[in-house]
Phi, psi and omega in degrees: 000136182259134175206152172275136178262353170221165183278110180239327181281176179288318177209157185231146173284324184220131174228131182236123183229139171265125179232156180234352181218150186302312182304320179293325174300308182303313177301312184288318175303318180293317172300318171297319176288324181287322183267357176054050182289333187261119186291166174310130175075005181284165182236137177243113183249141173242125172266128180225151178292144176278162172293140177069026183285158179281352191253313191244155171277335176289146176202159170239125177293119183299333177294347182262000187285311192291319176291326180292329178272357183056055177280134183273181184295336177274354180096004180274142173289133185307133173071025181219175175254016178272124187234137171315136175239313188200157176220115183227150174287121177283303172200194181302342190257314185241151169249142184254125176246142184241138176235145186236139182273106166295132176298141180303137182293132175294143180282143181248029178295336182293333183229072188287156183296147175294137177293150168249016174279124177303323181301342178277358184236021177300319187293335178284354179299316182289329173300317179294316183296326177294315182298321181271010186295331176259013173236078195302320184290321183289323180294318179298313183300315190288321179300333183278345181292157177287169185293331175300311178294325180294322183293317180299323177291320182299318174293319178302314190282304197271357173289338180288137182288319188272142176300331180292321184287319180296318183292315173310313183287329178295318182289325174297319177297320176305315184293317185291317177297322182292331181275000171095010184264148178272333179223162178296322178301308183298321175305306184298321181293324183283339182270359182281000000 
């Protein structure tokens, strides 16, 4: 098996380090984070001497590790994508703590979540009127709604991402308006 005894490559899938002092552990964690030595899904293991171990006077109290590394509630080392993964007894002298590099979350900017604010759907009020243009009675009912109710319908229909869902909601709107209700909520409440 081929391995490095010092960090030389750009990235590693596995790094295993023996430490005897909490400051050394902190220093190595920061170095791995800053220089991005750990590949996505790679592991960083530290073996440290247990309290009351039979071989060394040095030890690291396990309860001091998380505060020293600034581990958050989700197990991530503060400001990094490195997350606590496991802590196991190596032998009567050492405990091993494992940290894993989580892959960076992909940006979802291409498909932002739909807004729930009715004012973000004002332009769709006209789309609904066009949709209802060949259904004169429903168009009349829709036009008699206050602008707030019209915007509410626009939001209900066009906040759906899929065209099929929008079409289904347009059909629901036709049913609800034909039965004399101003909103889907009022309709559902009456049908309970």
